[in-house]
N, C-alpha and C positions, 0 to 999 in steps of 0.2 A: 866759455862753458867750463863748469867745474863738476868733477865727478865726486859722488858721495857713496860710501859704503857704510852700512849700519847693521847692527845685530841686536836681537832680542830673543828671549826664550818663549816657548809655549808652555802654558800650564799643562800638567798631566791630563791626558784623556780628551783633549780638545782638537787634536790634529785633524780628524775627519771633518769636523764642523768648520774649522778654519779654512781648510782647502776648499770645501763646498762653497763657502761664502766668496772666496776669491776666484772661483770659476765663473761667478756672475756678479762682479763688482757693479754697484749701482752706477748708472750713467752720469748722474749728477756729481758723484764723487770723482769719477774719471774726468769730467769736464773741469772741476775745480783744480785737480792736479795739473791739468794742461794749462788752465788760466793762470796758475801760479808758477809758470815757467819751468815745470818739471817734465823731462823727456826721458825716453828709454828706461822706464822704471820697471824693475824686475824684483821679485821676492823669491828666494831659493829656500828650500827646507832640507835640513839634514838632521835626522833624529828628532829632537825637540827644539832645535835652534833654527831661527829664521835669519837669513842674510838678505838685506836689501841693497840694490844698486840703482842709482839714478843719476841723470845729468841735469844740472841746473843751468839754464840759459839766460836768466834774468840779471838785473843789476843790483837788486836789494833782497838778498836771501831772507833776512830777518823779517822784512815787511811782507814778502810773499808767504812765508810760513805763518805769520800772524793772520794774514788774510785767509789762508787755508783753514787755520784753527777757528776762525770766526764764522765759517760757513755752516749754516744749520744742518744741512744734510751730511756734511763731513763729521760734524759733532755727533750726529745720530749713528753714523757708521763706527766712529771711534768708541762710542758707548757700548757697542756690541763687541768690538775687537778688543778693547782694553782689558776686560776681565779674562780673556783668553791668553793674554800675554803676561810675561814676567820679566821685567827689566833686569839686565845683568848687574851684579853687585858692584862692579867697578865703574858704573856710569857716572858722568859728571852731574852736578846739581842742575836740575831743570831738564835733563834728558829723559826721554822714555825709551826710544830706540837709541842705542849708543853708537855714536859716530866712530868709525874705524879709520885708522891711518893708512893711506895708500902708500905702499912701499915699492910697487912696481906697476908699470903700464907700458904696453906697446901697441901700436896700431898695425 
């Protein structure tokens, strides 16, 4: 299992809508997340910054993320979420949500 932390910003004025959508995430999107070996997935909000945490239990992260990205219902969800988000300026090429470095963990 590998832990991931990610960060992205919200566009101004969309916080209420973003939170409303995430109070009722589509079941097909949740199933795809599960099918792609993501567990314990949380998104936290502070001001206009979103922080995501999840645990990946699979053997091929890139393949699972490609499978998630190819899912039609997930694409539909991302088409709604994408315009509400603003990637951080320091993201790596190809990143939308920026991966963060884990510097501490304890169980």
